[in-house]
N, C-alpha and C positions, 0 to 999 in steps of 0.2 A: 518537582525538584526534592522536596523533603522525603518521599518516599524512596527516591533512587540513592540519596546521599546518608539516609538515616538521621539527619540532623532535625531538630524541631523546627516548626514553622517560625516561631519566635525567633530563634537563631539566626535562621535563613534571612528573614525579614530584616532584622537590624544589621545584618552584613550587607545586605542589598542597599538599604538606605545609607549606610557609609559611603559605599563604591558610587551611589547615585549624588551623593553629596561632593566627592571629590571629581566629580565630572566622568567617571570611567564609563557609567552605564546610564540608560535611560530606560524607565520603566513606563508601562503603557498598559492598556486594556483594549481590547476589541469589542466592537458593539454591545455594550453593557454587559460583558462578561465579567464574573467574578475573578477569573484567572487573570494574575498579573504575567505580563511577558516582559523581557528584558533584552535590550539592543546593546551592544557595545558600541561606545561613542567615543571613548579616548585611545590614547596609547597605554597598554598596560604596563611597559617597561618604564615610561615617563613618570607613571602614577607610583609605581614601586620606589623609582629612585627618589621621588618627592617625600614619600613616606619614609625612607629610611634617613633622609636628611632631616625632616622634622625631628625624628627620634633623636638623632645625634645631637641637634641644636638643643633640644630639650635636656639632654644629659650634660652637655657643655655648660648651658646656663645654670642648672642645679649646681654643678660643681663650682663654678664661679661664685654663686651666692654662698656656698658654704665656706669657700675660701675667704671670701668678704667677712664673713661672720666670725671665723677663726683668727683673722688678722685683728678684728676690732676687740676679740677677747684678749689676745696678747698684748695688744696696747694697753687694755685697761689693768692688766696685771702688772705690767711695767710701771704704770704710773702710782700703785700700791706700794712698791718698795722703793 
């Protein structure tokens, strides 16, 4: 895969680990081989949808935390005057 894509082995390995972590693929070896094989296990569209939703939720939560900090600052400034 590294030769075909011209990506480094470490980059491919990290990406495959992530895909395995989210349940999209399953890595396996054949009879004591050093080569790692990959089998699609999950639904690619569902996995992409969940990753997009996680990214959106992270952004929303970050924005809400920032809003809370700004409200707190504003409240503290009002108390000073």
